PDB file of N, CA, C and O in Angstrom, chain B, residues numbered from 101:
ATOM      1  N   ARG B 101     -90.269-149.224 -19.751  1.00  0.00           N
ATOM      2  CA  ARG B 101     -89.632-147.999 -20.298  1.00  0.00           C
ATOM      3  C   ARG B 101     -88.928-147.221 -19.199  1.00  0.00           C
ATOM      4  O   ARG B 101     -87.846-146.681 -19.425  1.00  0.00           O
ATOM      5  N   HIS B 102     -89.520-147.153 -18.015  1.00  0.00           N
ATOM      6  CA  HIS B 102     -88.898-146.440 -16.890  1.00  0.00           C
ATOM      7  C   HIS B 102     -87.587-147.066 -16.444  1.00  0.00           C
ATOM      8  O   HIS B 102     -86.619-146.355 -16.176  1.00  0.00           O
ATOM      9  N   TRP B 103     -87.547-148.421 -16.360  1.00  0.00           N
ATOM     10  CA  TRP B 103     -86.421-149.108 -15.861  1.00  0.00           C
ATOM     11  C   TRP B 103     -85.279-149.402 -16.846  1.00  0.00           C
ATOM     12  O   TRP B 103     -84.163-149.730 -16.443  1.00  0.00           O
ATOM     13  N   ALA B 104     -85.587-149.278 -18.151  1.00  0.00           N
ATOM     14  CA  ALA B 104     -84.584-149.576 -19.152  1.00  0.00           C
ATOM     15  C   ALA B 104     -83.281-148.838 -19.040  1.00  0.00           C
ATOM     16  O   ALA B 104     -82.234-149.479 -19.135  1.00  0.00           O
ATOM     17  N   PRO B 105     -83.264-147.505 -18.839  1.00  0.00           N
ATOM     18  CA  PRO B 105     -81.950-146.846 -18.686  1.00  0.00           C
ATOM     19  C   PRO B 105     -81.199-147.249 -17.464  1.00  0.00           C
ATOM     20  O   PRO B 105     -79.971-147.326 -17.499  1.00  0.00           O
ATOM     21  N   LEU B 106     -81.889-147.513 -16.372  1.00  0.00           N
ATOM     22  CA  LEU B 106     -81.219-147.937 -15.149  1.00  0.00           C
ATOM     23  C   LEU B 106     -80.618-149.349 -15.374  1.00  0.00           C
ATOM     24  O   LEU B 106     -79.480-149.618 -14.989  1.00  0.00           O
ATOM     25  N   ARG B 107     -81.425-150.253 -16.017  1.00  0.00           N
ATOM     26  CA  ARG B 107     -80.968-151.600 -16.305  1.00  0.00           C
ATOM     27  C   ARG B 107     -79.733-151.559 -17.277  1.00  0.00           C
ATOM     28  O   ARG B 107     -78.801-152.352 -17.150  1.00  0.00           O
ATOM     29  N   GLU B 108     -79.773-150.646 -18.200  1.00  0.00           N
ATOM     30  CA  GLU B 108     -78.596-150.533 -19.165  1.00  0.00           C
ATOM     31  C   GLU B 108     -77.383-150.100 -18.430  1.00  0.00           C
ATOM     32  O   GLU B 108     -76.303-150.660 -18.620  1.00  0.00           O
ATOM     33  N   ALA B 109     -77.536-149.081 -17.562  1.00  0.00           N
ATOM     34  CA  ALA B 109     -76.396-148.563 -16.754  1.00  0.00           C
ATOM     35  C   ALA B 109     -75.811-149.693 -15.856  1.00  0.00           C
ATOM     36  O   ALA B 109     -74.598-149.828 -15.695  1.00  0.00           O
ATOM     37  N   MET B 110     -76.710-150.462 -15.306  1.00  0.00           N
ATOM     38  CA  MET B 110     -76.305-151.510 -14.385  1.00  0.00           C
ATOM     39  C   MET B 110     -75.555-152.616 -15.183  1.00  0.00           C
ATOM     40  O   MET B 110     -74.560-153.166 -14.709  1.00  0.00           O
ATOM     41  N   GLU B 111     -76.031-152.909 -16.339  1.00  0.00           N
ATOM     42  CA  GLU B 111     -75.311-153.913 -17.233  1.00  0.00           C
ATOM     43  C   GLU B 111     -73.942-153.413 -17.633  1.00  0.00           C
ATOM     44  O   GLU B 111     -72.982-154.183 -17.651  1.00  0.00           O
ATOM     45  N   ILE B 112     -73.836-152.155 -17.951  1.00  0.00           N
ATOM     46  CA  ILE B 112     -72.539-151.647 -18.304  1.00  0.00           C
ATOM     47  C   ILE B 112     -71.570-151.730 -17.129  1.00  0.00           C
ATOM     48  O   ILE B 112     -70.439-152.197 -17.259  1.00  0.00           O
ATOM     49  N   ALA B 113     -72.052-151.260 -15.975  1.00  0.00           N
ATOM     50  CA  ALA B 113     -71.187-151.366 -14.755  1.00  0.00           C
ATOM     51  C   ALA B 113     -70.832-152.796 -14.435  1.00  0.00           C
ATOM     52  O   ALA B 113     -69.692-153.090 -14.075  1.00  0.00           O
ATOM     53  N   ALA B 114     -71.797-153.690 -14.562  1.00  0.00           N
ATOM     54  CA  ALA B 114     -71.516-155.113 -14.319  1.00  0.00           C
ATOM     55  C   ALA B 114     -70.470-155.673 -15.251  1.00  0.00           C
ATOM     56  O   ALA B 114     -69.687-156.540 -14.862  1.00  0.00           O
ATOM     57  N   GLY B 115     -70.449-155.206 -16.435  1.00  0.00           N
ATOM     58  CA  GLY B 115     -69.410-155.669 -17.383  1.00  0.00           C
ATOM     59  C   GLY B 115     -68.101-155.155 -17.026  1.00  0.00           C
ATOM     60  O   GLY B 115     -67.122-155.885 -17.182  1.00  0.00           O
ATOM     61  N   VAL B 116     -67.968-153.934 -16.546  1.00  0.00           N
ATOM     62  CA  VAL B 116     -66.751-153.411 -16.064  1.00  0.00           C
ATOM     63  C   VAL B 116     -66.213-154.205 -14.835  1.00  0.00           C
ATOM     64  O   VAL B 116     -65.043-154.580 -14.756  1.00  0.00           O
ATOM     65  N   LEU B 117     -67.140-154.427 -13.903  1.00  0.00           N
ATOM     66  CA  LEU B 117     -66.752-155.182 -12.725  1.00  0.00           C
ATOM     67  C   LEU B 117     -66.273-156.614 -13.107  1.00  0.00           C
ATOM     68  O   LEU B 117     -65.233-157.076 -12.638  1.00  0.00           O
ATOM     69  N   ARG B 118     -67.064-157.299 -13.973  1.00  0.00           N
ATOM     70  CA  ARG B 118     -66.609-158.591 -14.439  1.00  0.00           C
ATOM     71  C   ARG B 118     -65.261-158.629 -15.048  1.00  0.00           C
ATOM     72  O   ARG B 118     -64.487-159.556 -14.812  1.00  0.00           O
ATOM     73  N   SER B 119     -64.962-157.626 -15.836  1.00  0.00           N
ATOM     74  CA  SER B 119     -63.615-157.552 -16.511  1.00  0.00           C
ATOM     75  C   SER B 119     -62.531-157.383 -15.426  1.00  0.00           C
ATOM     76  O   SER B 119     -61.470-158.001 -15.519  1.00  0.00           O
ATOM     77  N   TRP B 120     -62.786-156.565 -14.414  1.00  0.00           N
ATOM     78  CA  TRP B 120     -61.824-156.399 -13.341  1.00  0.00           C
ATOM     79  C   TRP B 120     -61.633-157.688 -12.579  1.00  0.00           C
ATOM     80  O   TRP B 120     -60.507-158.012 -12.201  1.00  0.00           O
ATOM     81  N   ILE B 121     -62.721-158.452 -12.336  1.00  0.00           N
ATOM     82  CA  ILE B 121     -62.627-159.667 -11.654  1.00  0.00           C
ATOM     83  C   ILE B 121     -61.796-160.649 -12.457  1.00  0.00           C
ATOM     84  O   ILE B 121     -60.892-161.279 -11.907  1.00  0.00           O
ATOM     85  N   GLU B 122     -62.082-160.798 -13.758  1.00  0.00           N
ATOM     86  CA  GLU B 122     -61.365-161.714 -14.664  1.00  0.00           C
ATOM     87  C   GLU B 122     -59.903-161.362 -14.764  1.00  0.00           C
ATOM     88  O   GLU B 122     -59.068-162.255 -14.906  1.00  0.00           O
ATOM     89  N   GLU B 123     -59.551-160.035 -14.690  1.00  0.00           N
ATOM     90  CA  GLU B 123     -58.198-159.616 -14.739  1.00  0.00           C
ATOM     91  C   GLU B 123     -57.425-159.759 -13.416  1.00  0.00           C
ATOM     92  O   GLU B 123     -56.221-159.512 -13.352  1.00  0.00           O
ATOM     93  N   GLY B 124     -58.179-160.176 -12.331  1.00  0.00           N
ATOM     94  CA  GLY B 124     -57.588-160.314 -10.993  1.00  0.00           C
ATOM     95  C   GLY B 124     -57.364-158.991 -10.369  1.00  0.00           C
ATOM     96  O   GLY B 124     -56.523-158.862  -9.480  1.00  0.00           O
ATOM     97  N   ARG B 125     -58.098-157.980 -10.806  1.00  0.00           N
ATOM     98  CA  ARG B 125     -57.951-156.640 -10.175  1.00  0.00           C
ATOM     99  C   ARG B 125     -58.775-156.468  -8.910  1.00  0.00           C
ATOM    100  O   ARG B 125     -58.575-155.543  -8.123  1.00  0.00           O
ATOM    101  N   MET B 126     -59.721-157.406  -8.744  1.00  0.00           N
ATOM    102  CA  MET B 126     -60.605-157.357  -7.558  1.00  0.00           C
ATOM    103  C   MET B 126     -61.074-158.761  -7.258  1.00  0.00           C
ATOM    104  O   MET B 126     -60.961-159.654  -8.098  1.00  0.00           O
ATOM    105  N   ALA B 127     -61.594-158.956  -6.077  1.00  0.00           N
ATOM    106  CA  ALA B 127     -62.061-160.281  -5.670  1.00  0.00           C
ATOM    107  C   ALA B 127     -63.422-160.583  -6.418  1.00  0.00           C
ATOM    108  O   ALA B 127     -64.092-159.681  -6.922  1.00  0.00           O
ATOM    109  N   HIS B 128     -63.764-161.859  -6.453  1.00  0.00           N
ATOM    110  CA  HIS B 128     -65.035-162.238  -7.038  1.00  0.00           C
ATOM    111  C   HIS B 128     -66.165-161.753  -6.218  1.00  0.00           C
ATOM    112  O   HIS B 128     -66.274-162.092  -5.040  1.00  0.00           O
ATOM    113  N   VAL B 129     -67.034-160.946  -6.820  1.00  0.00           N
ATOM    114  CA  VAL B 129     -68.246-160.454  -6.241  1.00  0.00           C
ATOM    115  C   VAL B 129     -69.344-160.554  -7.319  1.00  0.00           C
ATOM    116  O   VAL B 129     -69.072-160.554  -8.519  1.00  0.00           O
ATOM    117  N   ASP B 130     -70.627-160.641  -6.820  1.00  0.00           N
ATOM    118  CA  ASP B 130     -71.709-160.561  -7.767  1.00  0.00           C
ATOM    119  C   ASP B 130     -71.886-159.137  -8.181  1.00  0.00           C
ATOM    120  O   ASP B 130     -72.280-158.304  -7.364  1.00  0.00           O
ATOM    121  N   PRO B 131     -71.608-158.825  -9.420  1.00  0.00           N
ATOM    122  CA  PRO B 131     -71.600-157.381  -9.840  1.00  0.00           C
ATOM    123  C   PRO B 131     -72.956-156.655  -9.657  1.00  0.00           C
ATOM    124  O   PRO B 131     -73.023-155.443  -9.451  1.00  0.00           O
ATOM    125  N   TYR B 132     -74.026-157.467  -9.744  1.00  0.00           N
ATOM    126  CA  TYR B 132     -75.353-156.820  -9.617  1.00  0.00           C
ATOM    127  C   TYR B 132     -75.637-156.546  -8.113  1.00  0.00           C
ATOM    128  O   TYR B 132     -76.127-155.475  -7.755  1.00  0.00           O
ATOM    129  N   MET B 133     -75.315-157.545  -7.235  1.00  0.00           N
ATOM    130  CA  MET B 133     -75.550-157.371  -5.817  1.00  0.00           C
ATOM    131  C   MET B 133     -74.670-156.237  -5.257  1.00  0.00           C
ATOM    132  O   MET B 133     -75.098-155.463  -4.401  1.00  0.00           O
ATOM    133  N   LEU B 134     -73.443-156.163  -5.761  1.00  0.00           N
ATOM    134  CA  LEU B 134     -72.505-155.153  -5.266  1.00  0.00           C
ATOM    135  C   LEU B 134     -73.139-153.734  -5.535  1.00  0.00           C
ATOM    136  O   LEU B 134     -73.197-152.877  -4.653  1.00  0.00           O
ATOM    137  N   GLN B 135     -73.586-153.557  -6.756  1.00  0.00           N
ATOM    138  CA  GLN B 135     -74.212-152.245  -7.126  1.00  0.00           C
ATOM    139  C   GLN B 135     -75.383-151.937  -6.279  1.00  0.00           C
ATOM    140  O   GLN B 135     -75.538-150.808  -5.812  1.00  0.00           O
ATOM    141  N   MET B 136     -76.240-152.937  -6.058  1.00  0.00           N
ATOM    142  CA  MET B 136     -77.452-152.688  -5.246  1.00  0.00           C
ATOM    143  C   MET B 136     -77.100-152.487  -3.754  1.00  0.00           C
ATOM    144  O   MET B 136     -77.777-151.745  -3.041  1.00  0.00           O
ATOM    145  N   HIS B 137     -76.056-153.145  -3.313  1.00  0.00           N
ATOM    146  CA  HIS B 137     -75.649-152.991  -1.861  1.00  0.00           C
ATOM    147  C   HIS B 137     -75.073-151.563  -1.650  1.00  0.00           C
ATOM    148  O   HIS B 137     -75.344-150.928  -0.630  1.00  0.00           O
ATOM    149  N   ILE B 138     -74.298-151.084  -2.601  1.00  0.00           N
ATOM    150  CA  ILE B 138     -73.765-149.766  -2.566  1.00  0.00           C
ATOM    151  C   ILE B 138     -74.901-148.758  -2.499  1.00  0.00           C
ATOM    152  O   ILE B 138     -74.918-147.861  -1.655  1.00  0.00           O
ATOM    153  N   TRP B 139     -75.868-148.935  -3.432  1.00  0.00           N
ATOM    154  CA  TRP B 139     -76.991-148.078  -3.558  1.00  0.00           C
ATOM    155  C   TRP B 139     -77.824-148.099  -2.229  1.00  0.00           C
ATOM    156  O   TRP B 139     -78.275-147.058  -1.752  1.00  0.00           O
ATOM    157  N   ALA B 140     -78.006-149.296  -1.666  1.00  0.00           N
ATOM    158  CA  ALA B 140     -78.785-149.435  -0.417  1.00  0.00           C
ATOM    159  C   ALA B 140     -78.078-148.686   0.764  1.00  0.00           C
ATOM    160  O   ALA B 140     -78.707-147.928   1.502  1.00  0.00           O
ATOM    161  N   VAL B 141     -76.847-148.915   0.895  1.00  0.00           N
ATOM    162  CA  VAL B 141     -76.127-148.364   2.048  1.00  0.00           C
ATOM    163  C   VAL B 141     -76.101-146.838   1.965  1.00  0.00           C
ATOM    164  O   VAL B 141     -76.380-146.139   2.938  1.00  0.00           O
ATOM    165  N   THR B 142     -75.763-146.353   0.796  1.00  0.00           N
ATOM    166  CA  THR B 142     -75.679-144.871   0.619  1.00  0.00           C
ATOM    167  C   THR B 142     -77.067-144.250   0.753  1.00  0.00           C
ATOM    168  O   THR B 142     -77.206-143.191   1.366  1.00  0.00           O
ATOM    169  N   GLN B 143     -78.104-144.889   0.190  1.00  0.00           N
ATOM    170  CA  GLN B 143     -79.492-144.366   0.287  1.00  0.00           C
ATOM    171  C   GLN B 143     -79.968-144.307   1.733  1.00  0.00           C
ATOM    172  O   GLN B 143     -80.700-143.397   2.119  1.00  0.00           O
ATOM    173  N   PHE B 144     -79.559-145.252   2.498  1.00  0.00           N
ATOM    174  CA  PHE B 144     -79.981-145.323   3.940  1.00  0.00           C
ATOM    175  C   PHE B 144     -79.701-143.966   4.619  1.00  0.00           C
ATOM    176  O   PHE B 144     -80.557-143.434   5.325  1.00  0.00           O
ATOM    177  N   TYR B 145     -78.466-143.401   4.392  1.00  0.00           N
ATOM    178  CA  TYR B 145     -78.091-142.217   5.063  1.00  0.00           C
ATOM    179  C   TYR B 145     -78.936-140.987   4.600  1.00  0.00           C
ATOM    180  O   TYR B 145     -79.178-140.046   5.356  1.00  0.00           O
ATOM    181  N   ALA B 146     -79.356-141.055   3.337  1.00  0.00           N
ATOM    182  CA  ALA B 146     -80.216-139.982   2.849  1.00  0.00           C
ATOM    183  C   ALA B 146     -81.612-140.076   3.346  1.00  0.00           C
ATOM    184  O   ALA B 146     -82.235-139.056   3.641  1.00  0.00           O
ATOM    185  N   ASP B 147     -82.153-141.330   3.456  1.00  0.00           N
ATOM    186  CA  ASP B 147     -83.514-141.525   3.886  1.00  0.00           C
ATOM    187  C   ASP B 147     -83.701-141.541   5.381  1.00  0.00           C
ATOM    188  O   ASP B 147     -84.786-141.229   5.871  1.00  0.00           O
ATOM    189  N   GLN B 148     -82.692-141.888   6.100  1.00  0.00           N
ATOM    190  CA  GLN B 148     -82.811-142.154   7.562  1.00  0.00           C
ATOM    191  C   GLN B 148     -81.979-141.255   8.426  1.00  0.00           C
ATOM    192  O   GLN B 148     -81.455-141.688   9.452  1.00  0.00           O
ATOM    193  N   GLN B 149     -81.843-139.961   8.015  1.00  0.00           N
ATOM    194  CA  GLN B 149     -80.999-139.017   8.693  1.00  0.00           C
ATOM    195  C   GLN B 149     -81.406-138.895  10.191  1.00  0.00           C
ATOM    196  O   GLN B 149     -80.535-138.825  11.058  1.00  0.00           O
ATOM    197  N   ALA B 150     -82.660-138.870  10.474  1.00  0.00           N
ATOM    198  CA  ALA B 150     -83.159-138.745  11.836  1.00  0.00           C
ATOM    199  C   ALA B 150     -82.730-139.926  12.684  1.00  0.00           C
ATOM    200  O   ALA B 150     -82.361-139.758  13.847  1.00  0.00           O
ATOM    201  N   HIS B 151     -82.775-141.124  12.110  1.00  0.00           N
ATOM    202  CA  HIS B 151     -82.316-142.335  12.841  1.00  0.00           C
ATOM    203  C   HIS B 151     -80.845-142.294  13.093  1.00  0.00           C
ATOM    204  O   HIS B 151     -80.376-142.591  14.192  1.00  0.00           O
ATOM    205  N   VAL B 152     -80.101-141.918  12.052  1.00  0.00           N
ATOM    206  CA  VAL B 152     -78.622-141.862  12.210  1.00  0.00           C
ATOM    207  C   VAL B 152     -78.239-140.809  13.334  1.00  0.00           C
ATOM    208  O   VAL B 152     -77.393-141.066  14.191  1.00  0.00           O
ATOM    209  N   ARG B 153     -78.885-139.675  13.272  1.00  0.00           N
ATOM    210  CA  ARG B 153     -78.561-138.673  14.319  1.00  0.00           C
ATOM    211  C   ARG B 153     -78.897-139.197  15.691  1.00  0.00           C
ATOM    212  O   ARG B 153     -78.107-138.999  16.614  1.00  0.00           O
ATOM    213  N   ALA B 154     -80.013-139.849  15.877  1.00  0.00           N
ATOM    214  CA  ALA B 154     -80.423-140.370  17.179  1.00  0.00           C
ATOM    215  C   ALA B 154     -79.499-141.481  17.622  1.00  0.00           C
ATOM    216  O   ALA B 154     -79.103-141.542  18.785  1.00  0.00           O
ATOM    217  N   LEU B 155     -79.163-142.337  16.723  1.00  0.00           N
ATOM    218  CA  LEU B 155     -78.243-143.489  17.118  1.00  0.00           C
ATOM    219  C   LEU B 155     -76.851-143.069  17.426  1.00  0.00           C
ATOM    220  O   LEU B 155     -76.172-143.697  18.238  1.00  0.00           O
ATOM    221  N   LEU B 156     -76.397-141.996  16.783  1.00  0.00           N
ATOM    222  CA  LEU B 156     -75.045-141.451  17.076  1.00  0.00           C
ATOM    223  C   LEU B 156     -75.082-140.299  18.054  1.00  0.00           C
ATOM    224  O   LEU B 156     -74.061-139.658  18.302  1.00  0.00           O
ATOM    225  N   ASP B 157     -76.281-140.024  18.625  1.00  0.00           N
ATOM    226  CA  ASP B 157     -76.507-139.021  19.675  1.00  0.00           C
ATOM    227  C   ASP B 157     -75.966-137.672  19.259  1.00  0.00           C
ATOM    228  O   ASP B 157     -75.245-137.012  20.008  1.00  0.00           O
ATOM    229  N   LEU B 158     -76.329-137.268  18.038  1.00  0.00           N
ATOM    230  CA  LEU B 158     -75.851-136.032  17.420  1.00  0.00           C
ATOM    231  C   LEU B 158     -76.695-134.797  17.706  1.00  0.00           C
ATOM    232  O   LEU B 158     -76.237-133.666  17.539  1.00  0.00           O
ATOM    233  N   GLY B 159     -77.942-135.028  18.141  1.00  0.00           N
ATOM    234  CA  GLY B 159     -78.814-133.958  18.350  1.00  0.00           C
ATOM    235  C   GLY B 159     -79.074-133.246  17.049  1.00  0.00           C
ATOM    236  O   GLY B 159     -79.456-133.874  16.062  1.00  0.00           O
ATOM    237  N   ASP B 160     -78.869-131.909  17.031  1.00  0.00           N
ATOM    238  CA  ASP B 160     -79.041-131.121  15.788  1.00  0.00           C
ATOM    239  C   ASP B 160     -77.750-130.996  14.976  1.00  0.00           C
ATOM    240  O   ASP B 160     -77.737-130.369  13.917  1.00  0.00           O
ATOM    241  N   ARG B 161     -76.717-131.566  15.452  1.00  0.00           N
ATOM    242  CA  ARG B 161     -75.441-131.459  14.714  1.00  0.00           C
ATOM    243  C   ARG B 161     -75.531-132.305  13.463  1.00  0.00           C
ATOM    244  O   ARG B 161     -76.197-133.340  13.438  1.00  0.00           O
ATOM    245  N   PRO B 162     -74.819-131.826  12.375  1.00  0.00           N
ATOM    246  CA  PRO B 162     -74.919-132.584  11.173  1.00  0.00           C
ATOM    247  C   PRO B 162     -74.155-133.919  11.248  1.00  0.00           C
ATOM    248  O   PRO B 162     -73.265-134.096  12.080  1.00  0.00           O
ATOM    249  N   ILE B 163     -74.519-134.831  10.376  1.00  0.00           N
ATOM    250  CA  ILE B 163     -73.823-136.118  10.279  1.00  0.00           C
ATOM    251  C   ILE B 163     -72.467-135.868   9.709  1.00  0.00           C
ATOM    252  O   ILE B 163     -72.336-135.122   8.739  1.00  0.00           O
ATOM    253  N   ASP B 164     -71.467-136.457  10.267  1.00  0.00           N
ATOM    254  CA  ASP B 164     -70.091-136.335   9.728  1.00  0.00           C
ATOM    255  C   ASP B 164     -69.995-137.124   8.450  1.00  0.00           C
ATOM    256  O   ASP B 164     -69.766-138.334   8.475  1.00  0.00           O
ATOM    257  N   GLU B 165     -70.171-136.444   7.321  1.00  0.00           N
ATOM    258  CA  GLU B 165     -70.196-137.100   5.997  1.00  0.00           C
ATOM    259  C   GLU B 165     -68.879-137.779   5.664  1.00  0.00           C
ATOM    260  O   GLU B 165     -68.851-138.830   5.024  1.00  0.00           O
ATOM    261  N   ALA B 166     -67.762-137.149   6.118  1.00  0.00           N
ATOM    262  CA  ALA B 166     -66.462-137.752   5.838  1.00  0.00           C
ATOM    263  C   ALA B 166     -66.340-139.064   6.601  1.00  0.00           C
ATOM    264  O   ALA B 166     -65.772-140.009   6.053  1.00  0.00           O
ATOM    265  N   ARG B 167     -66.838-139.185   7.835  1.00  0.00           N
ATOM    266  CA  ARG B 167     -66.805-140.358   8.584  1.00  0.00           C
ATOM    267  C   ARG B 167     -67.593-141.471   7.927  1.00  0.00           C
ATOM    268  O   ARG B 167     -67.156-142.617   7.825  1.00  0.00           O
ATOM    269  N   VAL B 168     -68.809-141.066   7.475  1.00  0.00           N
ATOM    270  CA  VAL B 168     -69.659-142.037   6.771  1.00  0.00           C
ATOM    271  C   VAL B 168     -68.947-142.557   5.502  1.00  0.00           C
ATOM    272  O   VAL B 168     -68.830-143.762   5.278  1.00  0.00           O
ATOM    273  N   ALA B 169     -68.487-141.609   4.699  1.00  0.00           N
ATOM    274  CA  ALA B 169     -67.818-141.985   3.426  1.00  0.00           C
ATOM    275  C   ALA B 169     -66.631-142.892   3.662  1.00  0.00           C
ATOM    276  O   ALA B 169     -66.471-143.886   2.953  1.00  0.00           O
ATOM    277  N   ASP B 170     -65.797-142.583   4.633  1.00  0.00           N
ATOM    278  CA  ASP B 170     -64.629-143.385   4.924  1.00  0.00           C
ATOM    279  C   ASP B 170     -65.066-144.827   5.278  1.00  0.00           C
ATOM    280  O   ASP B 170     -64.485-145.792   4.781  1.00  0.00           O
ATOM    281  N   GLU B 171     -66.096-144.962   6.143  1.00  0.00           N
ATOM    282  CA  GLU B 171     -66.542-146.289   6.542  1.00  0.00           C
ATOM    283  C   GLU B 171     -67.150-147.082   5.365  1.00  0.00           C
ATOM    284  O   GLU B 171     -66.910-148.281   5.216  1.00  0.00           O
ATOM    285  N   VAL B 172     -67.941-146.381   4.537  1.00  0.00           N
ATOM    286  CA  VAL B 172     -68.660-147.115   3.419  1.00  0.00           C
ATOM    287  C   VAL B 172     -67.603-147.475   2.399  1.00  0.00           C
ATOM    288  O   VAL B 172     -67.647-148.595   1.890  1.00  0.00           O
ATOM    289  N   VAL B 173     -66.615-146.581   2.043  1.00  0.00           N
ATOM    290  CA  VAL B 173     -65.626-146.951   1.095  1.00  0.00           C
ATOM    291  C   VAL B 173     -64.778-148.132   1.585  1.00  0.00           C
ATOM    292  O   VAL B 173     -64.478-149.048   0.819  1.00  0.00           O
ATOM    293  N   ALA B 174     -64.386-148.100   2.899  1.00  0.00           N
ATOM    294  CA  ALA B 174     -63.583-149.201   3.422  1.00  0.00           C
ATOM    295  C   ALA B 174     -64.385-150.509   3.395  1.00  0.00           C
ATOM    296  O   ALA B 174     -63.816-151.548   3.061  1.00  0.00           O
ATOM    297  N   LEU B 175     -65.687-150.503   3.734  1.00  0.00           N
ATOM    298  CA  LEU B 175     -66.478-151.664   3.731  1.00  0.00           C
ATOM    299  C   LEU B 175     -66.506-152.288   2.273  1.00  0.00           C
ATOM    300  O   LEU B 175     -66.250-153.479   2.096  1.00  0.00           O
ATOM    301  N   PHE B 176     -66.796-151.509   1.341  1.00  0.00           N
ATOM    302  CA  PHE B 176     -66.866-152.090  -0.049  1.00  0.00           C
ATOM    303  C   PHE B 176     -65.596-152.383  -0.684  1.00  0.00           C
ATOM    304  O   PHE B 176     -65.522-153.305  -1.496  1.00  0.00           O
ATOM    305  N   LEU B 177     -64.554-151.650  -0.370  1.00  0.00           N
ATOM    306  CA  LEU B 177     -63.223-151.971  -0.871  1.00  0.00           C
ATOM    307  C   LEU B 177     -62.750-153.286  -0.299  1.00  0.00           C
ATOM    308  O   LEU B 177     -62.185-154.106  -1.024  1.00  0.00           O
ATOM    309  N   THR B 178     -62.970-153.511   1.002  1.00  0.00           N
ATOM    310  CA  THR B 178     -62.598-154.728   1.681  1.00  0.00           C
ATOM    311  C   THR B 178     -63.292-155.893   1.062  1.00  0.00           C
ATOM    312  O   THR B 178     -62.649-156.911   0.807  1.00  0.00           O
ATOM    313  N   ARG B 179     -64.609-155.801   0.796  1.00  0.00           N
ATOM    314  CA  ARG B 179     -65.340-156.863   0.177  1.00  0.00           C
ATOM    315  C   ARG B 179     -64.853-157.191  -1.186  1.00  0.00           C
ATOM    316  O   ARG B 179     -64.957-158.329  -1.644  1.00  0.00           O
ATOM    317  N   CYS B 180     -64.311-156.183  -1.851  1.00  0.00           N
ATOM    318  CA  CYS B 180     -63.767-156.395  -3.216  1.00  0.00           C
ATOM    319  C   CYS B 180     -62.333-156.768  -3.212  1.00  0.00           C
ATOM    320  O   CYS B 180     -61.713-156.817  -4.274  1.00  0.00           O
ATOM    321  N   GLY B 181     -61.733-157.052  -1.991  1.00  0.00           N
ATOM    322  CA  GLY B 181     -60.370-157.446  -1.883  1.00  0.00           C
ATOM    323  C   GLY B 181     -59.349-156.280  -2.145  1.00  0.00           C
ATOM    324  O   GLY B 181     -58.200-156.504  -2.526  1.00  0.00           O
ATOM    325  N   LEU B 182     -59.818-155.090  -1.929  1.00  0.00           N
ATOM    326  CA  LEU B 182     -58.975-153.898  -2.251  1.00  0.00           C
ATOM    327  C   LEU B 182     -58.747-153.088  -0.988  1.00  0.00           C
ATOM    328  O   LEU B 182     -59.333-153.396   0.050  1.00  0.00           O
ATOM    329  N   GLN B 183     -57.960-152.123  -1.046  1.00  0.00           N
ATOM    330  CA  GLN B 183     -57.715-151.221   0.019  1.00  0.00           C
ATOM    331  C   GLN B 183     -57.298-149.820  -0.480  1.00  0.00           C
ATOM    332  O   GLN B 183     -56.777-149.706  -1.590  1.00  0.00           O
ATOM    333  N   LEU B 184     -57.518-148.745   0.321  1.00  0.00           N
ATOM    334  CA  LEU B 184     -57.104-147.489  -0.050  1.00  0.00           C
ATOM    335  C   LEU B 184     -55.544-147.366  -0.002  1.00  0.00           C
ATOM    336  O   LEU B 184     -54.927-147.955   0.886  1.00  0.00           O
ATOM    337  N   PRO B 185     -54.934-146.656  -0.885  1.00  0.00           N
ATOM    338  CA  PRO B 185     -53.467-146.340  -0.686  1.00  0.00           C
ATOM    339  C   PRO B 185     -53.260-145.686   0.633  1.00  0.00           C
ATOM    340  O   PRO B 185     -54.141-144.968   1.106  1.00  0.00           O
ATOM    341  N   GLU B 186     -52.125-145.903   1.253  1.00  0.00           N
ATOM    342  CA  GLU B 186     -51.820-145.397   2.568  1.00  0.00           C
ATOM    343  C   GLU B 186     -52.059-143.873   2.684  1.00  0.00           C
ATOM    344  O   GLU B 186     -52.606-143.392   3.676  1.00  0.00           O
ATOM    345  N   GLU B 187     -51.631-143.127   1.638  1.00  0.00           N
ATOM    346  CA  GLU B 187     -51.794-141.706   1.741  1.00  0.00           C
ATOM    347  C   GLU B 187     -53.245-141.217   1.734  1.00  0.00           C
ATOM    348  O   GLU B 187     -53.509-140.072   2.100  1.00  0.00           O
ATOM    349  N   GLU B 188     -54.201-142.082   1.317  1.00  0.00           N
ATOM    350  CA  GLU B 188     -55.591-141.699   1.301  1.00  0.00           C
ATOM    351  C   GLU B 188     -56.337-142.129   2.524  1.00  0.00           C
ATOM    352  O   GLU B 188     -57.515-141.796   2.654  1.00  0.00           O
ATOM    353  N   THR B 189     -55.715-142.861   3.444  1.00  0.00           N
ATOM    354  CA  THR B 189     -56.412-143.254   4.665  1.00  0.00           C
ATOM    355  C   THR B 189     -56.298-142.172   5.702  1.00  0.00           C
ATOM    356  O   THR B 189     -55.292-141.470   5.802  1.00  0.00           O
ATOM    357  N   ARG B 190     -57.343-142.059   6.461  1.00  0.00           N
ATOM    358  CA  ARG B 190     -57.344-141.014   7.512  1.00  0.00           C
ATOM    359  C   ARG B 190     -56.941-141.628   8.830  1.00  0.00           C
ATOM    360  O   ARG B 190     -57.295-142.770   9.124  1.00  0.00           O
ATOM    361  N   GLY B 191     -56.203-140.880   9.623  1.00  0.00           N
ATOM    362  CA  GLY B 191     -55.740-141.337  10.872  1.00  0.00           C
ATOM    363  C   GLY B 191     -56.645-141.218  11.987  1.00  0.00           C
ATOM    364  O   GLY B 191     -56.300-141.599  13.105  1.00  0.00           O
TER     365      GLY B 191
END
C-alpha cells in the first residue's frame, strides 16, 4: 500500500521515457535505473551536506546549489544523449 503510488508514478515516467527513446528523442537508457539514479544523486546532497562541505572545503559556507544543479543536469543529459541549448549553459 505504501509503495503503490510511487510505483505508479515510476511506471508513468518510464512510459514517457520509453516513448522518447522510441521516437529517437533521447538515447536508449533503462527508464527505471535512470529515475533511481537521478533520485540517488540528488538525495546524496540532501543527506550528506556535511560531507559535501568538507570535501569542497566550504567550512560554514553554503553549498553552491547552482553549481550542483548544473553538474547533475549535464551528467544526466549527457547519458541521455542530450545537451542544454547554448543560451542555457553557464560560462
